[in-house]
C-alpha positions in Angstrom: 3.7 26.5 -41.2 5.5 29.6 -42.4 6.2 31.6 -45.5 9.5 30.5 -47.0 12.3 33.1 -46.9 15.6 32.4 -48.7 18.6 32.4 -46.5 16.8 31.7 -43.2 18.3 28.2 -43.1 21.6 29.8 -42.2 20.2 30.7 -38.8 19.6 27.0 -38.0 22.7 25.3 -39.1 23.1 23.8 -35.7 19.9 21.8 -36.1 19.7 18.8 -38.4 18.0 15.5 -38.7 19.0 13.4 -35.7 19.6 16.4 -33.4 17.8 16.4 -30.0 16.1 19.4 -28.3 14.4 19.1 -25.0 13.6 15.5 -25.4 12.6 15.7 -29.1 14.6 14.0 -31.9 14.4 15.9 -35.2 13.4 13.7 -38.1 12.6 16.0 -41.1 12.6 19.7 -41.8 9.0 20.4 -43.0 8.9 24.3 -43.2 10.9 27.5 -42.9 9.8 31.0 -42.4 11.3 34.4 -41.6 11.4 33.7 -37.9 11.4 30.0 -37.4 12.0 26.5 -38.8 9.7 23.6 -38.3 10.7 19.9 -38.0 8.7 16.8 -37.8 10.1 15.3 -34.6 9.7 12.4 -32.3 8.8 13.0 -28.6 11.1 10.3 -27.1 9.3 10.4 -23.8 5.8 9.7 -25.1 6.8 8.1 -28.4 4.6 10.3 -30.5 5.2 12.4 -33.6 5.1 16.2 -33.2 5.8 19.4 -35.1 8.6 21.2 -33.4 9.0 24.8 -34.2 12.4 26.4 -33.4 12.6 30.1 -33.4 15.4 32.2 -34.8 18.3 32.9 -32.5 17.8 36.6 -33.1 14.4 36.3 -31.6 15.7 34.1 -28.8 18.2 36.9 -27.9 15.3 39.3 -27.4 14.7 38.8 -23.6 11.3 40.6 -23.7 10.2 38.4 -26.6 11.5 35.2 -24.8 9.4 35.8 -21.8 6.3 36.7 -23.8 6.7 33.8 -26.1 6.7 31.2 -23.4 3.8 32.9 -21.5 1.6 33.4 -24.6 2.3 29.9 -25.9 1.1 28.4 -22.7 -1.9 30.7 -22.6 -2.8 29.7 -26.1 -2.5 26.0 -25.2 -5.2 26.5 -22.6 -7.7 27.9 -25.1 -10.4 25.4 -25.8 -11.4 25.3 -29.5 -11.3 22.3 -31.9 -9.7 24.5 -34.6 -6.7 25.7 -32.5 -3.7 23.5 -33.0 -3.0 21.5 -29.8 0.2 22.7 -28.2 2.0 20.1 -26.1 4.9 22.2 -24.8 6.6 25.5 -25.2 9.9 26.5 -23.6 13.5 27.4 -23.6 16.1 24.6 -23.9 19.7 25.9 -23.5 18.8 29.2 -25.1 16.7 27.7 -27.9 13.1 28.8 -28.0 10.8 26.0 -29.2 7.2 25.0 -29.3 5.9 21.4 -29.7 2.5 20.9 -31.2 0.4 18.3 -33.0 1.9 17.2 -36.3 -0.6 17.8 -39.1 0.4 15.8 -42.2 -2.0 17.4 -44.7 0.0 20.6 -45.2 -1.2 24.2 -45.0 -3.9 26.2 -46.8 -1.3 28.4 -48.5 0.2 25.3 -50.2 -3.4 24.3 -51.1 -4.1 27.6 -52.9 -0.8 27.5 -54.7 -1.5 24.0 -56.0 -5.2 24.5 -56.9 -5.7 28.2 -57.4 -9.0 29.8 -56.2 -10.9 27.4 -54.1 -14.5 26.4 -54.6 -16.9 28.5 -52.5 -17.8 25.8 -50.0 -14.2 24.9 -49.2 -13.1 28.5 -48.8 -16.1 29.4 -46.6 -15.5 26.3 -44.4 -11.8 27.2 -43.9 -12.7 30.8 -43.0 -15.5 29.7 -40.6 -13.2 27.2 -38.8 -10.4 29.8 -38.4 -13.0 32.4 -37.2 -14.1 30.0 -34.5 -10.5 29.6 -33.4 -9.9 33.3 -33.4 -13.0 34.1 -31.4 -12.0 31.6 -28.8 -8.5 33.1 -28.6 -9.9 36.7 -28.4 -12.3 35.6 -25.6 -9.2 34.4 -23.7 -7.5 37.8 -24.2 -5.2 36.8 -27.0 -4.6 38.4 -30.5 -3.0 36.2 -33.1 -1.4 39.0 -35.2 -0.2 36.6 -38.0 -3.3 35.1 -39.5 -2.4 33.8 -43.0 -2.9 30.7 -45.1 0.5 29.3 -44.1 -0.7 29.2 -40.5 -3.8 27.3 -41.3 -3.2 23.5 -41.4 -5.4 20.9 -43.0 -5.5 17.5 -41.3 -6.5 15.3 -44.2 -6.8 11.5 -43.6 -8.5 8.7 -45.5 -12.2 8.1 -44.6 -12.4 11.2 -42.5 -13.4 14.8 -43.3 -10.7 17.4 -43.5 -10.1 19.4 -40.3 -8.6 22.9 -40.2 -6.3 24.1 -37.5 -5.0 27.6 -36.8 -1.4 27.5 -35.6 1.4 29.9 -34.5 -0.2 31.2 -31.3 3.2 31.4 -29.8 3.6 34.8 -31.6 0.4 36.3 -30.1 0.0 39.3 -27.9 -2.7 40.4 -25.5 -5.4 42.8 -26.8 -4.6 46.4 -27.2 -0.9 45.7 -27.2 1.5 47.4 -29.5 2.1 45.9 -32.9 5.6 47.2 -33.5 8.9 45.5 -34.1 10.6 43.3 -31.6 13.9 44.7 -30.2 15.6 42.3 -32.7 14.0 44.2 -35.5 11.3 41.7 -36.7 7.9 42.9 -37.9 5.4 40.7 -36.1 3.0 39.8 -39.0 2.9 39.2 -42.7 2.4 42.3 -44.9 -0.1 40.7 -47.3 -2.4 40.0 -44.3 -1.6 42.9 -42.0 -4.1 45.5 -41.0 -3.3 49.2 -41.3 -3.1 49.7 -37.5 -0.6 46.8 -37.3 1.6 48.3 -40.0 1.4 51.7 -38.2 2.5 50.0 -35.0 -0.7 51.1 -33.3 -2.8 49.2 -30.7 -4.2 45.9 -32.1 -7.2 43.9 -31.0 -9.5 41.2 -32.3 -10.5 43.3 -35.3 -6.9 43.3 -36.5 -7.2 39.5 -36.8 -10.5 39.9 -38.5 -8.9 42.1 -41.2 -6.2 39.5 -41.7 -8.9 36.8 -42.0 -10.7 38.9 -44.6 -7.5 39.1 -46.6 -7.2 35.3 -46.3 -10.8 34.9 -47.5 -10.0 37.0 -50.5 -7.0 34.9 -51.3 -8.9 31.6 -51.0 -11.6 32.8 -53.3 -9.4 34.7 -55.8 -6.0 33.0 -55.6 -4.1 36.1 -54.3 -4.5 38.4 -51.3 -6.3 41.7 -52.0 -3.3 44.1 -51.7 -0.6 41.9 -53.1 2.3 43.8 -54.8 5.8 42.8 -55.9 7.4 45.3 -53.6 7.0 45.3 -49.8 6.7 49.0 -49.5 3.9 49.0 -52.2 2.0 46.4 -50.1 2.3 48.5 -47.0 1.0 51.6 -48.9 -1.9 49.6 -50.4 -2.9 48.2 -47.0 -2.8 51.7 -45.6 -4.6 53.7 -48.3 -5.9 51.7 -51.3 -9.5 50.7 -51.5 -10.1 46.9 -51.3 -10.7 45.4 -54.8 -14.0 43.8 -55.5 -14.2 40.0 -55.4 -16.5 40.1 -58.4 -13.9 42.0 -60.4 -11.7 38.8 -60.3 -14.4 36.1 -60.0 -17.5 37.1 -61.9 -19.3 34.0 -60.6 -19.5 35.4 -57.1 -22.6 37.4 -55.9 -22.3 41.1 -55.4 -23.4 40.7 -51.8 -20.0 39.1 -51.0 -18.3 42.4 -52.1 -20.3 44.3 -49.5 -19.2 41.9 -46.7 -15.5 42.1 -47.8 -15.5 45.9 -48.0 -16.7 46.1 -44.4 -14.2 43.5 -43.1 -11.4 45.2 -45.0 -12.2 48.7 -43.7 -9.2 50.8 -42.9 -10.6 51.7 -39.5 -11.1 48.9 -37.0 -14.4 50.5 -35.7 -15.9 50.0 -39.2 -15.4 46.3 -39.3 -17.6 43.5 -38.0 -17.6 43.1 -34.2 -16.0 39.6 -34.3 -14.4 37.1 -36.7 -17.4 34.8 -36.4 -19.8 37.7 -37.4 -17.7 38.3 -40.5 -17.5 34.6 -41.4 -21.3 34.2 -41.0 -22.0 37.3 -43.1 -19.7 36.0 -45.8 -21.4 32.6 -45.8 -24.8 34.2 -46.1 -23.7 36.4 -48.9 -22.4 33.4 -50.7 -25.7 31.6 -50.3 -24.6 29.3 -47.5 -26.1 28.8 -44.1 -24.5 30.1 -40.9 -21.5 28.2 -39.5 -22.1 24.7 -38.1 -18.9 23.0 -37.1 -20.3 19.6 -37.7 -21.0 20.5 -41.3 -18.2 22.8 -42.1 -15.6 20.4 -41.0 -16.6 18.4 -44.1 -17.0 21.2 -46.7 -16.4 18.8 -49.6 -19.5 16.9 -48.6 -21.9 19.7 -49.4 -22.9 21.3 -52.6 -22.9 25.1 -52.8 -25.6 27.2 -54.3 -25.0 29.4 -57.3 -21.4 28.3 -57.9 -19.1 25.4 -58.5 -18.4 23.0 -55.7 -15.3 21.1 -54.7 -15.1 17.4 -55.8 -15.4 15.2 -52.8 -12.5 13.1 -51.7 -15.0 10.5 -50.6 -17.9 8.7 -52.3 -21.4 7.8 -51.3 -21.7 4.3 -49.9 -22.8 3.0 -53.2 -19.8 4.3 -55.1 -16.2 3.9 -54.0 -13.8 5.1 -56.6 -10.0 4.7 -56.5 -8.6 7.6 -54.4 -5.9 8.3 -57.1 -8.7 8.5 -59.7 -10.7 10.8 -57.5 -7.7 13.1 -57.1 -7.4 13.3 -60.9 -11.1 14.2 -61.3 -10.7 16.8 -58.6 -7.7 18.3 -60.5 -9.7 18.4 -63.7 -12.5 20.1 -61.9 -10.1 22.8 -60.5 -8.7 23.4 -64.0 -12.2 23.9 -65.4 -13.0 26.3 -62.5 -9.8 28.3 -63.1 -10.7 28.6 -66.8 -14.1 30.0 -65.8 -12.5 32.4 -63.3 -10.3 33.7 -66.1 -13.3 34.3 -68.3 -12.7 31.4 -70.7 -16.2 30.1 -70.4 -16.1 28.1 -73.6 -13.0 26.3 -72.4 -14.4 25.8 -69.0 -17.6 24.3 -70.4 -15.6 21.9 -72.6 -13.7 20.7 -69.5 -16.8 20.3 -67.4 -18.6 18.4 -70.2 -15.6 16.0 -70.6 -15.6 15.5 -66.8 -19.3 14.9 -66.4 -19.6 11.3 -67.8 -16.7 10.2 -65.7 -18.4 11.5 -62.6 -21.7 9.9 -63.6 -20.0 6.6 -64.0 -17.8 6.6 -60.9 -20.0 8.6 -58.4 -23.5 8.2 -59.9 -25.8 10.5 -61.7 -27.3 12.1 -58.5 -24.1 12.5 -56.5 -23.5 16.1 -55.4 -20.3 16.4 -57.3 -21.9 15.1 -60.5 -24.7 17.6 -60.1 -22.2 20.4 -59.3 -20.3 19.8 -62.5 -23.6 19.8 -64.4 -24.5 23.0 -62.7 -21.2 24.5 -63.8 -21.9 23.6 -67.4 -25.1 25.5 -67.3 -23.3 28.5 -65.7 -20.7 28.6 -68.5 -23.5 28.5 -71.1 -25.2 31.5 -69.4 -21.9 33.3 -69.1 -21.2 33.1 -72.8 -24.7 34.2 -73.7 -26.3 30.9 -74.6 -29.4 31.6 -72.4 -31.6 29.0 -74.2 -29.0 26.3 -73.7 -28.4 27.3 -70.1 -32.1 27.3 -69.3 -32.4 23.8 -70.9 -29.6 22.5 -68.7 -30.9 24.0 -65.5 -34.4 22.6 -66.2 -33.0 19.1 -66.9 -31.1 19.1 -63.6 -33.9 20.4 -61.4 -35.7 17.1 -60.8 -32.3 15.5 -60.0 -31.6 18.2 -57.5 -35.1 17.9 -56.0 -34.7 14.2 -55.6 -31.2 14.2 -54.3 -31.1 17.4 -52.2 -34.8 18.3 -51.6 -37.0 20.9 -53.1 -36.0 23.7 -50.7 -32.2 23.0 -50.7 -30.2 26.1 -51.6 -28.7 24.4 -54.6 -32.1 23.4 -55.9 -33.4 26.9 -55.4 -30.4 28.4 -57.1 -31.0 26.2 -60.2 -34.7 27.2 -60.2 -33.6 30.9 -59.9 -31.3 30.4 -62.8 -34.1 29.0 -65.0 -36.1 32.2 -64.4 -33.0 34.3 -65.0 -32.3 32.7 -68.3 -35.9 33.2 -69.4 -35.6 36.9 -68.6 -32.2 37.1 -70.4 -33.7 35.7 -73.6 -36.7 38.1 -73.5 -39.5 35.8 -72.2 -40.6 38.2 -69.5 -43.9 36.5 -68.9 -42.3 33.1 -68.4 -39.6 34.5 -66.2 -42.1 36.4 -64.0 -44.1 33.2 -63.6 -41.0 31.2 -62.5 -39.9 33.9 -60.0 -43.4 34.0 -58.5 -43.5 30.2 -58.1 -40.0 30.3 -56.6 -40.5 33.2 -54.1 -42.4 31.3 -51.4 -39.8 28.6 -51.4 -37.1 31.2 -50.9 -38.9 32.8 -48.1 -39.5 29.5 -46.4 -36.0 28.1 -46.9 -33.8 31.3 -46.7 -36.0 33.8 -45.0 -37.6 37.0 -46.2 -34.5 39.2 -45.8 -32.0 36.9 -47.5 -30.2 38.5 -50.5 -31.6 35.8 -52.9 -35.1 36.3 -51.7 -34.9 40.1 -52.0 -33.4 39.7 -55.5 -36.3 37.5 -56.6 -38.7 40.2 -55.4 -36.8 42.8 -57.4 -37.0 40.7 -60.5 -40.7 40.2 -60.1 -41.2 44.0 -59.8 -38.9 44.6 -62.8 -40.6 42.0 -65.0 -44.1 43.1 -64.0 -43.2 46.6 -65.0 -41.8 45.4 -68.3 -44.9 43.3 -68.9 -47.0 46.3 -68.1 -45.0 48.3 -70.6 -43.2 50.4 -68.0 -39.8 49.4 -69.1 -38.1 52.3 -67.3 -37.9 50.2 -64.2 -34.2 49.6 -63.2 -33.0 46.0 -63.8 -32.4 44.2 -60.6 -29.1 42.5 -59.5 -28.2 39.2 -61.1 -28.7 37.4 -57.8 
C-alpha cells in the first residue's frame, strides 16, 4: 500500500501486534511507506478483517492536514465506483490519524511488477482501465488523488474468481485546482517517479495531474520501470520537468508504434496537451494496443482474454474441460513470464526456446485450443519473425489460423492479427504478390471488426498500396509501418 522507506518504522514504535486503535486490534504489519504504516487488523465491533492505515505522527501534528485528511477520506468513501477501495472509517483517535478500509489479500500492483517484470498487454491495459474508471469517478466528485502509483493499486485475487483491481489512498487527496506543495510538516504529497511537472513545481493540480501519473504507471506496467526513473531524486525531478518521454517501443519492440503516440500525449509536460480524462487516455491506449474500449465486465478478468499482436498472460483458471493444479498453473505462468522477459530483452532465440518447451505442457493441461495455449504458439511465431526466420514464422501463423478461427471466431482481433502476420511475413521474404493478396482478403474483415479508422485497418491499406507499387515496379513507395 506504500513504497517502503527505511527508517520509517521508528515513527510507529508505539504500535505493535495486539495494540488497539479506535476499536481495531492490530494483527500484522503488511506495509510501510514514507508517511504511513498499514496493519491487517480486526474490527472488534463487527468482527471483520480490515486494512488499517496509521499516518506518521509528523503528519498528524500538521493541524491543516489533519482536518483535510478526515474530510477528504470521508468524501472519497462516498464516491461510487467498483475500483475505489471501500473505506469503512477515517478519523482521529487520541491524536492518531487512521483510515480503515477493505483488506485486500492479493497484494499491490507494484509488487506484481517487481515479481513478474513487464506485464502482458491484456493485464496491463485492464489495470490501467480499472484505475482510470476509479479516477474519473473521483474527479467527478471533485477529488484529485495526487499519488497514483502501482503501490496504491491493490489486486484482490481469490480462487475461482477474476482478479479485481482497487485504487487506494484517497485519504491523501485534495480538491481540484488545489496547491500541490509540501505539508507544513515538510512532506511532498506524491511520489516522484509518478509526479506530473505541475505537481513538482507546486502549481495547481487537477484531473490531468492524475492522468500523467496513470500514464507513468502504464509505462511501468508495460516496460517494468517508470519512464523517468533515475537513481537520484533530483535527477527524477529534472527528468519529469524537462526530459522527453522515452518511447515504449524503444524498450519493448513487440508493442505497436501507435502506443507511443498515446503515451507521448498523456505524458505531455503541459496539462492542456493531455487527454481530457483518464478514461479517454485508457481507451486510447487500449485501441492503440489492439484492444477494444474498456468494458468493466471484461477487463475485471484480463487473464481470460487473448490479446492481439502480442503475448498474453497465462490464465489462473482453466476452461470447464481442463482443471489443472493451481500450483502447476502458477509454475506455467512463471515460465511464460520468463519467456516474455527474454523477448523484451531481445533474446528472441532464448524466448522461442522457452515458449516451445512450454507449449506441450499447455496443450496437455489446458487443451490445444485454449487461449493461453494459442497465445504461447503465437509468441513462438513472433520470435521467429523477430529473428528473421520469416518462412518459419509464416508457417506457424498459418498453422494456428484455423485453431484461432475455431476457438475465437474469424473476426476476433487475435485471429485478424495472426492473418495480418501471415501477410507481413510473405512481404518480408519477398513474396509481394502473395502478401498483397493476403492483405486484400484481410482488409474487409478488419474494416468490419475494427472499423475503417482503426490503426490496424489503416496499416493494412498502407501495405496494399506499398505492395501494389512494388508489384507495378514503382518501388520508390515508402514502406508502411509494421502494424
